[in-house]
SERO-4910 file (N, C-alpha, C, O; in steps of 0.05 Angstrom, whole numbers):
BEGIN
 pado doro    nc1    nc2    nc3   cac1   cac2   cac3    cc1    cc2    cc3    oc1    oc2    oc3
  Phe    A  -1006   -297    241   -997   -279    220   -974   -292    204   -973   -291    179
  Leu    A   -955   -303    218   -932   -316    205   -941   -340    188   -931   -343    166
  Ile    A   -960   -356    199   -969   -379    183   -983   -370    158   -979   -381    136
  Ala    A  -1000   -349    160  -1014   -339    137   -995   -327    116   -998   -331     92
  Phe    A   -974   -313    126   -955   -301    107   -939   -322     92   -936   -321     68
  Val    A   -928   -342    107   -912   -363     94   -930   -379     75   -921   -386     53
  Gly    A   -954   -386     83   -972   -401     66   -978   -387     40   -979   -400     19
  Ser    A   -983   -361     41   -990   -346     17   -966   -344     -2   -969   -346    -26
  Val    A   -941   -341      9   -917   -339     -7   -912   -366    -21   -907   -367    -45
  Val    A   -915   -388     -6   -911   -415    -18   -932   -420    -39   -926   -431    -60
  Phe    A   -956   -412    -34   -978   -416    -54   -972   -400    -79   -976   -411   -101
  Gly    A   -963   -375    -77   -957   -360   -100   -935   -371   -117   -936   -372   -142
  Ile    A   -913   -381   -104   -891   -393   -118   -899   -419   -132   -892   -423   -155
  Thr    A   -914   -435   -118   -923   -461   -129   -942   -456   -153   -940   -470   -173
  Thr    A   -959   -436   -151   -977   -430   -173   -962   -421   -197   -969   -427   -220
  Lys    A   -941   -405   -193   -925   -395   -215   -910   -417   -229   -907   -417   -254
  Lys    A   -901   -438   -214   -887   -460   -226   -905   -480   -240   -895   -497   -254
  Asp    A   -931   -477   -236   -949   -496   -249   -950   -492   -279   -957   -510   -294
  Leu    A   -942   -468   -288   -942   -462   -317   -916   -471   -329   -894   -464   -320
  Lys    A   -918   -485   -351   -894   -494   -366   -902   -492   -396   -918   -507   -406
  Asn    A   -889   -472   -409   -895   -467   -437   -924   -460   -441   -937   -467   -461
  Gly    A   -935   -445   -421   -963   -437   -423   -983   -458   -416  -1007   -454   -418
  Ile    A   -974   -482   -409   -992   -504   -403   -988   -512   -373   -966   -514   -363
  Met    A  -1010   -515   -359  -1009   -522   -331  -1003   -552   -328  -1015   -569   -341
  Lys    A   -983   -558   -311   -975   -586   -307   -995   -602   -292  -1000   -625   -299
  Arg    A  -1008   -590   -272  -1027   -605   -256  -1055   -601   -268  -1070   -584   -261
  Trp    A  -1061   -618   -287  -1086   -616   -303  -1110   -621   -286  -1132   -610   -291
  Tyr    A  -1106   -637   -264  -1130   -644   -248  -1140   -620   -232  -1162   -622   -220
  Leu    A  -1126   -598   -231  -1136   -574   -217  -1154   -557   -235  -1164   -536   -226
  Lys    A  -1159   -567   -259  -1178   -554   -277  -1170   -524   -282  -1184   -506   -272
  Pro    A  -1149   -520   -296  -1140   -492   -300  -1161   -475   -316  -1161   -451   -313
  Asp    A  -1178   -488   -332  -1198   -473   -347  -1219   -461   -328  -1232   -442   -336
  Asp    A  -1222   -473   -304  -1242   -463   -285  -1229   -444   -265  -1240   -440   -243
  Ser    A  -1206   -432   -272  -1192   -415   -253  -1209   -390   -248  -1224   -380   -265
  Asn    A  -1206   -379   -223  -1219   -355   -216  -1199   -336   -203  -1175   -340   -205
  Val    A  -1209   -315   -191  -1190   -295   -180  -1174   -306   -157  -1152   -296   -152
  Phe    A  -1184   -327   -143  -1169   -338   -121  -1148   -358   -131  -1129   -365   -116
  Phe    A  -1151   -368   -155  -1132   -387   -166  -1129   -382   -196  -1143   -392   -213
  Asn    A  -1109   -365   -202  -1104   -357   -229  -1074   -357   -234  -1060   -339   -224
  Pro    A  -1063   -378   -248  -1034   -379   -252  -1022   -355   -265   -999   -348   -262
  Lys    A  -1038   -340   -281  -1028   -317   -295  -1027   -292   -277  -1014   -273   -284
  Lys    A  -1041   -294   -255  -1040   -271   -235  -1034   -283   -207  -1050   -281   -189
  Ser    A  -1010   -294   -206  -1003   -307   -181  -1000   -288   -157  -1005   -295   -134
  Thr    A   -992   -263   -163   -988   -243   -141  -1015   -236   -128  -1017   -235   -103
  Ile    A  -1035   -231   -145  -1062   -225   -134  -1073   -249   -119  -1086   -246    -98
  Ala    A  -1069   -273   -131  -1080   -297   -118  -1066   -301    -90  -1080   -309    -71
  Ala    A  -1040   -296    -89  -1026   -299    -63  -1036   -279    -43  -1039   -286    -19
  Leu    A  -1042   -254    -51  -1052   -234    -33  -1079   -241    -22  -1085   -238      1
  Leu    A  -1097   -251    -40  -1123   -258    -32  -1122   -282    -13  -1138   -283      7
  His    A  -1105   -301    -18  -1102   -324      0  -1091   -316     27  -1097   -328     47
  Phe    A  -1074   -296     27  -1063   -286     52  -1085   -274     69  -1087   -280     93
  Leu    A  -1102   -258     57  -1124   -246     72  -1144   -268     82  -1154   -266    104
  Thr    A  -1149   -288     65  -1167   -309     73  -1155   -325     96  -1169   -331    116
  Ala    A  -1130   -332     94  -1117   -347    116  -1115   -331    142  -1117   -342    163
  Leu    A  -1111   -305    139  -1110   -288    163  -1136   -288    178  -1136   -289    203
  Met    A  -1159   -288    164  -1185   -289    177  -1190   -317    189  -1202   -319    211
  Leu    A  -1181   -337    176  -1186   -364    186  -1169   -370    210  -1178   -383    229
  Tyr    A  -1143   -362    210  -1125   -368    232  -1127   -349    255  -1115   -353    276
  Ser    A  -1143   -327    252  -1146   -308    274  -1159   -321    299  -1156   -310    321
  Tyr    A  -1174   -342    295  -1188   -355    317  -1169   -376    331  -1177   -386    353
  Leu    A  -1147   -381    320  -1129   -401    332  -1108   -387    350  -1089   -375    340
  Ile    A  -1113   -387    376  -1095   -375    395  -1077   -396    406  -1086   -417    415
  Pro    A  -1051   -392    405  -1032   -413    415  -1038   -420    444  -1044   -403    461
  Ile    A  -1036   -445    450  -1040   -455    477  -1020   -443    497  -1026   -440    521
  Ser    A   -997   -437    487   -976   -425    505   -985   -398    515   -977   -390    537
  Leu    A  -1001   -383    499  -1011   -357    508  -1030   -361    532  -1029   -346    551
  Tyr    A  -1048   -381    530  -1066   -387    552  -1050   -394    578  -1056   -384    599
  Val    A  -1030   -410    574  -1014   -419    597  -1000   -395    610   -999   -392    634
  Ser    A   -989   -377    593   -975   -354    603   -993   -335    619   -986   -325    640
  Ile    A  -1018   -331    608  -1037   -314    621  -1045   -326    648  -1047   -311    668
  Glu    A  -1049   -352    650  -1057   -364    675  -1035   -362    696  -1040   -358    719
  Ile    A  -1010   -365    687   -987   -362    705   -986   -334    716   -981   -330    740
  Val    A   -990   -314    699   -990   -287    708  -1012   -282    728  -1008   -268    748
  Lys    A  -1036   -293    723  -1059   -289    742  -1053   -302    769  -1059   -290    790
  Val    A  -1041   -325    769  -1034   -338    794  -1014   -322    810  -1016   -319    834
  Leu    A   -994   -311    796   -974   -293    810   -987   -268    820   -980   -259    842
  Gln    A  -1006   -257    805  -1021   -233    815  -1037   -240    840  -1037   -224    859
  Ser    A  -1049   -263    841  -1064   -271    865  -1045   -274    889  -1052   -267    912
  His    A  -1021   -284    884  -1002   -286    906   -994   -258    916   -991   -254    941
  Phe    A   -990   -239    898   -982   -212    906  -1006   -199    921  -1001   -183    940
  Ile    A  -1030   -205    913  -1054   -194    927  -1054   -204    956  -1060   -188    974
  Asn    A  -1049   -229    960  -1049   -241    987  -1027   -229   1004  -1030   -228   1029
  Gln    A  -1005   -220    992   -983   -210   1007   -983   -179   1009   -964   -167   1020
  Asp    A  -1003   -166    998  -1004   -137    997  -1010   -127   1025  -1031   -132   1037
  Ile    A   -991   -111   1037   -995   -101   1064  -1016    -79   1065  -1028    -75   1086
  Glu    A  -1021    -65   1043  -1041    -44   1042  -1070    -56   1043  -1088    -41   1049
  Met    A  -1073    -81   1037  -1099    -94   1038  -1103   -111   1064  -1121   -127   1066
  Tyr    A  -1085   -107   1083  -1086   -121   1108  -1106   -108   1127  -1104    -83   1131
  Tyr    A  -1125   -123   1139  -1145   -112   1158  -1135   -117   1186  -1135   -140   1196
  Glu    A  -1125    -96   1199  -1111    -98   1224  -1130   -106   1247  -1123   -122   1264
  Glu    A  -1155    -96   1247  -1173   -101   1269  -1180   -131   1271  -1181   -142   1293
  Ala    A  -1184   -144   1248  -1191   -172   1249  -1166   -190   1245  -1168   -215   1245
  Asp    A  -1143   -178   1241  -1118   -192   1236  -1121   -211   1212  -1115   -235   1214
  Lys    A  -1132   -200   1190  -1136   -217   1166  -1124   -203   1142  -1130   -180   1137
  Pro    A  -1108   -217   1127  -1098   -206   1102  -1118   -210   1079  -1138   -224   1083
  Ala    A  -1113   -199   1056  -1130   -204   1033  -1126   -232   1024  -1104   -244   1025
  His    A  -1148   -244   1015  -1147   -272   1006  -1161   -274    979  -1186   -272    977
  Ala    A  -1146   -278    958  -1157   -281    931  -1166   -310    927  -1150   -328    925
  Arg    A  -1192   -314    926  -1203   -341    923  -1203   -351    895  -1205   -375    890
  Thr    A  -1200   -333    876  -1199   -341    848  -1180   -321    833  -1177   -298    841
  Ser    A  -1169   -331    811  -1151   -314    795  -1164   -305    769  -1151   -293    752
  Asn    A  -1190   -310    766  -1204   -304    741  -1213   -275    740  -1221   -265    719
  Leu    A  -1212   -260    763  -1223   -233    764  -1201   -212    768  -1208   -189    773
  Asn    A  -1176   -220    766  -1155   -201    772  -1155   -178    752  -1150   -155    760
  Glu    A  -1161   -183    727  -1160   -162    707  -1183   -142    710  -1182   -120    698
  Glu    A  -1203   -148    727  -1225   -130    731  -1221   -112    755  -1238    -95    760
  Leu    A  -1199   -115    769  -1194    -98    792  -1189    -69    783  -1175    -64    764
  Gly    A  -1202    -50    797  -1198    -22    790  -1217    -12    769  -1217     12    763
  Gln    A  -1233    -29    757  -1252    -21    736  -1279    -12    748  -1295      0    734
  Val    A  -1284    -18    773  -1310    -11    785  -1307     16    798  -1289     21    814
  Asp    A  -1325     35    790  -1324     62    802  -1350     68    817  -1351     88    832
  Thr    A  -1371     52    813  -1397     58    826  -1409     31    835  -1411     12    819
  Ile    A  -1417     30    860  -1430      6    871  -1457     14    883  -1458     31    901
  Leu    A  -1478      2    874  -1505      7    885  -1514    -17    900  -1517    -39    888
  Ser    A  -1519    -14    925  -1526    -37    942  -1543    -28    965  -1538     -7    977
  Asp    A  -1563    -44    973  -1579    -38    997  -1576    -60   1017  -1592    -62   1036
  Lys    A  -1555    -77   1014  -1550    -99   1032  -1532    -90   1055  -1508    -85   1051
  Thr    A  -1543    -88   1079  -1527    -80   1102  -1509   -103   1110  -1517   -126   1113
  Gly    A  -1484    -97   1114  -1464   -117   1123  -1447   -127   1100  -1425   -138   1105
  Thr    A  -1455   -124   1075  -1439   -132   1053  -1416   -113   1048  -1393   -121   1044
  Leu    A  -1423    -87   1047  -1402    -67   1042  -1394    -52   1067  -1377    -35   1065
  Thr    A  -1406    -58   1089  -1399    -45   1115  -1386    -66   1133  -1387    -90   1128
  Cys    A  -1375    -56   1155  -1362    -74   1174  -1382    -90   1190  -1375   -110   1202
  Asn    A  -1407    -81   1191  -1428    -96   1205  -1421   -101   1234  -1424   -123   1245
  Ser    A  -1410    -79   1247  -1402    -81   1275  -1424    -70   1292  -1432    -47   1290
  Met    A  -1434    -87   1310  -1456    -80   1328  -1447    -82   1357  -1432   -100   1364
  Glu    A  -1456    -64   1373  -1449    -63   1401  -1475    -63   1418  -1494    -49   1412
  Phe    A  -1474    -78   1440  -1497    -79   1458  -1493    -57   1479  -1476    -60   1496
  Ile    A  -1509    -36   1478  -1506    -14   1496  -1532     -9   1513  -1530     -4   1537
  Lys    A  -1555    -12   1501  -1580     -7   1514  -1601    -28   1507  -1598    -42   1487
  Cys    A  -1621    -31   1525  -1643    -49   1520  -1667    -39   1535  -1665    -23   1554
  Ser    A  -1690    -49   1527  -1715    -42   1541  -1729    -68   1549  -1736    -85   1531
  Val    A  -1734    -72   1574  -1746    -96   1585  -1770    -89   1601  -1768    -73   1621
  Ala    A  -1793    -99   1594  -1819    -94   1609  -1824    -65   1611  -1834    -56   1632
  Gly    A  -1819    -50   1590  -1824    -21   1590  -1804     -4   1605  -1808     20   1607
  Thr    A  -1782    -16   1614  -1761     -1   1628  -1736     -1   1612  -1727    -23   1603
  Ala    A  -1724     22   1608  -1699     24   1592  -1675     20   1610  -1673     32   1632
  Tyr    A  -1658      3   1602  -1633     -3   1616  -1609      4   1599  -1610      1   1574
  Gly    A  -1588     12   1612  -1563     19   1597  -1556     48   1600  -1571     65   1592
  Arg    A  -1533     53   1612  -1523     80   1616  -1505     90   1594  -1495    113   1595
  Gly    A  -1499     73   1575  -1480     80   1554  -1492    101   1535  -1516    106   1535
  Ile    A  -1475    112   1519  -1482    132   1499  -1477    121   1471  -1455    113   1465
  Thr    A  -1497    120   1455  -1495    109   1428  -1483    130   1410  -1482    154   1416
  Glu    A  -1473    121   1387  -1461    139   1368  -1482    158   1356  -1477    181   1349
  Val    A  -1507    148   1354  -1529    164   1344  -1535    187   1363  -1538    210   1354
  Glu    A  -1536    181   1389  -1540    202   1409  -1517    222   1409  -1522    246   1412
  Arg    A  -1493    212   1407  -1470    230   1407  -1470    248   1383  -1465    272   1385
  Ala    A  -1477    237   1359  -1477    254   1335  -1500    274   1336  -1497    297   1327
  Met    A  -1523    266   1346  -1546    284   1348  -1540    307   1368  -1547    330   1362
  Ala    A  -1528    300   1391  -1521    321   1410  -1501    340   1399  -1502    364   1404
  Lys    A  -1482    330   1384  -1461    347   1372  -1473    365   1351  -1465    388   1347
  Arg    A  -1493    355   1336  -1505    371   1315  -1523    392   1326  -1523    415   1316
  Thr    A  -1539    386   1346  -1558    405   1358  -1546    422   1380  -1557    442   1388
  Gly    A  -1523    414   1391  -1510    428   1412  -1523    424   1439  -1518    439   1458
  Ser    A  -1539    403   1442  -1553    396   1467  -1536    377   1483  -1519    362   1471
  Pro    A  -1540    376   1509  -1524    357   1526  -1533    328   1521  -1555    323   1512
  Leu    A  -1516    310   1528  -1522    282   1525  -1541    273   1547  -1543    286   1567
  Pro    A  -1555    251   1543  -1576    242   1562  -1565    239   1590  -1580    245   1609
  Asn    A  -1541    230   1594  -1531    225   1621  -1515    249   1632  -1500    246   1652
  Gly    A  -1517    272   1619  -1504    295   1629  -1476    299   1619  -1462    318   1627
  Phe    A  -1466    282   1602  -1440    285   1591  -1440    307   1570  -1460    313   1558
  Val    A  -1417    320   1567  -1414    341   1548  -1399    331   1523  -1379    317   1526
  Val    A  -1410    337   1500  -1397    327   1476  -1369    340   1473  -1367    364   1475
  Gly    A  -1349    324   1468  -1322    334   1466  -1306    333   1492  -1283    340   1492
  Asp    A  -1320    326   1514  -1306    323   1540  -1291    297   1540  -1302    276   1544
  Glu    A  -1265    299   1536  -1248    275   1534  -1247    259   1560  -1245    235   1561
  Glu    A  -1248    274   1583  -1246    261   1609  -1270    243   1614  -1267    220   1623
  Asn    A  -1295    253   1608  -1319    237   1612  -1319    214   1593  -1328    192   1600
  Glu    A  -1310    218   1568  -1310    196   1549  -1291    174   1557  -1297    151   1553
  Glu    A  -1268    182   1569  -1249    162   1578  -1261    146   1602  -1256    122   1604
  Asn    A  -1276    160   1619  -1288    146   1642  -1309    126   1633  -1311    104   1644
  Val    A  -1324    133   1612  -1344    115   1602  -1331     91   1589  -1340     68   1592
  Thr    A  -1308     95   1576  -1294     73   1563  -1282     55   1584  -1282     31   1580
  Glu    A  -1271     66   1606  -1258     50   1626  -1278     33   1641  -1272     10   1649
  Thr    A  -1303     44   1646  -1322     28   1661  -1336      7   1643  -1351     -9   1654
  Gly    A  -1332      8   1617  -1344    -12   1599  -1332    -39   1603  -1311    -42   1615
  Ser    A  -1346    -59   1591  -1336    -86   1593  -1313    -91   1574  -1310    -78   1554
  Gly    A  -1297   -111   1582  -1274   -118   1565  -1282   -136   1542  -1265   -143   1525
  Ile    A  -1307   -145   1541  -1317   -162   1520  -1322   -146   1495  -1336   -125   1496
  Lys    A  -1312   -155   1473  -1316   -141   1448  -1345   -141   1440  -1358   -161   1439
  Gly    A  -1355   -117   1434  -1383   -114   1426  -1402   -111   1449  -1426   -105   1445
  Phe    A  -1393   -114   1474  -1410   -112   1498  -1401    -88   1514  -1382    -89   1529
  Asn    A  -1415    -66   1510  -1410    -41   1524  -1433    -33   1541  -1438     -9   1546
  Phe    A  -1447    -53   1551  -1471    -48   1568  -1462    -42   1596  -1444    -56   1607
  Lys    A  -1473    -21   1608  -1466    -13   1636  -1491     -2   1649  -1502     19   1642
  Asp    A  -1500    -16   1670  -1523     -7   1686  -1522    -22   1712  -1524    -47   1713
  Asp    A  -1520     -7   1734  -1518    -19   1760  -1543    -34   1769  -1542    -51   1786
  Arg    A  -1565    -28   1756  -1590    -41   1763  -1591    -70   1752  -1606    -86   1762
  Ile    A  -1575    -76   1732  -1575   -102   1720  -1550   -118   1727  -1552   -142   1733
  Met    A  -1527   -105   1726  -1502   -119   1729  -1496   -127   1758  -1508   -116   1776
  Asn    A  -1477   -145   1761  -1468   -154   1787  -1491   -167   1803  -1491   -166   1828
  Gly    A  -1510   -180   1789  -1531   -194   1803  -1553   -176   1814  -1571   -186   1828
  Asn    A  -1553   -150   1808  -1573   -132   1819  -1600   -135   1805  -1620   -124   1814
  Trp    A  -1600   -150   1783  -1625   -152   1768  -1647   -167   1784  -1670   -164   1778
  Val    A  -1638   -183   1804  -1658   -198   1819  -1675   -180   1837  -1696   -188   1846
  His    A  -1666   -156   1841  -1681   -137   1858  -1700   -120   1841  -1715   -103   1852
  Glu    A  -1700   -123   1815  -1718   -107   1798  -1746   -118   1800  -1750   -142   1805
  Pro    A  -1766   -101   1795  -1794   -110   1797  -1801   -133   1777  -1816   -150   1783
  His    A  -1789   -132   1754  -1794   -153   1733  -1769   -170   1729  -1759   -172   1707
  Ser    A  -1758   -181   1751  -1734   -196   1749  -1737   -221   1732  -1719   -230   1718
  Asp    A  -1761   -234   1733  -1766   -258   1717  -1765   -251   1687  -1755   -267   1671
  Val    A  -1777   -228   1680  -1776   -219   1652  -1748   -213   1643  -1740   -219   1620
  Ile    A  -1733   -200   1660  -1705   -194   1654  -1689   -219   1649  -1673   -221   1630
  Gln    A  -1694   -239   1666  -1679   -265   1662  -1686   -278   1635  -1668   -287   1621
  Lys    A  -1712   -278   1628  -1720   -290   1603  -1709   -274   1579  -1702   -285   1559
  Phe    A  -1708   -247   1582  -1699   -230   1561  -1670   -236   1554  -1663   -241   1530
  Phe    A  -1653   -237   1574  -1625   -243   1568  -1620   -272   1561  -1601   -278   1546
  Gln    A  -1637   -290   1570  -1635   -318   1562  -1641   -321   1532  -1627   -334   1518
  Leu    A  -1662   -308   1524  -1669   -309   1495  -1649   -294   1478  -1643   -302   1456
  Leu    A  -1638   -272   1489  -1618   -257   1475  -1592   -274   1470  -1579   -271   1449
  Ala    A  -1586   -291   1489  -1562   -308   1486  -1567   -332   1469  -1549   -342   1456
  Val    A  -1592   -343   1469  -1598   -368   1455  -1607   -363   1426  -1598   -376   1408
  Cys    A  -1625   -344   1423  -1638   -340   1397  -1623   -320   1380  -1614   -299   1390
  His    A  -1620   -326   1355  -1608   -307   1336  -1628   -286   1328  -1620   -263   1323
  Thr    A  -1653   -293   1327  -1674   -274   1319  -1696   -276   1340  -1707   -298   1345
  Val    A  -1703   -254   1352  -1724   -253   1372  -1749   -240   1360  -1747   -217   1352
  Ile    A  -1771   -254   1359  -1796   -244   1349  -1816   -241   1372  -1825   -262   1382
  Pro    A  -1824   -218   1379  -1843   -215   1402  -1871   -224   1393  -1880   -219   1371
  Glu    A  -1885   -237   1412  -1912   -246   1407  -1930   -231   1427  -1925   -230   1451
  Val    A  -1952   -220   1417  -1970   -205   1433  -1996   -221   1437  -2008   -231   1417
  Asp    A  -2004   -224   1462  -2029   -238   1468  -2052   -218   1464  -2056   -200   1481
  Glu    A  -2068   -222   1443  -2090   -203   1438  -2112   -205   1459  -2127   -186   1461
  Glu    A  -2114   -227   1473  -2135   -229   1494  -2127   -212   1519  -2143   -212   1538
***
């Protein structure tokens, strides 16, 4: 804006001085071919039109210092995001980590997220509580689905526990394993008792595949 304003004022003054005794000094500018944008007799209008023209031309020229200032602000915002205690995830002991500073200005603009990808927007926390081997169900634990269903219908839990009984829930928690995600409890399997089961070889292969393979695909012998 300042460049356009100064340029138009200088142009108007210079155009006014081109006239001397009604004759234009710079003959090579062809005063007879003057138009509304260059008319020594109407220097004010010519200056105004040149101001508007320069304003449109210079509007695309953004000072490089503005880009630098914006990038510095974004970097500082990323630093504050990493240090934000309200974005700290206590369970995993992980703070927020801004991998890029190009999306800072878009924070808070999202109000609806549509997604069918499990694990992207959820914690994707899975616990091993029950399993079925050779047609036999193992695992004395109570899943959250069973607990919610029993609470909704008012029916007792499969193992005789009562929903809302804090003492029984504490006992189940205490007897569980200390390994994160492993809440499996069954005396028929644990402590080496699986060798006495009718299908001990199948149980051994089941847990071996469970430990080795990320994805288990059962194969059925049609014969």
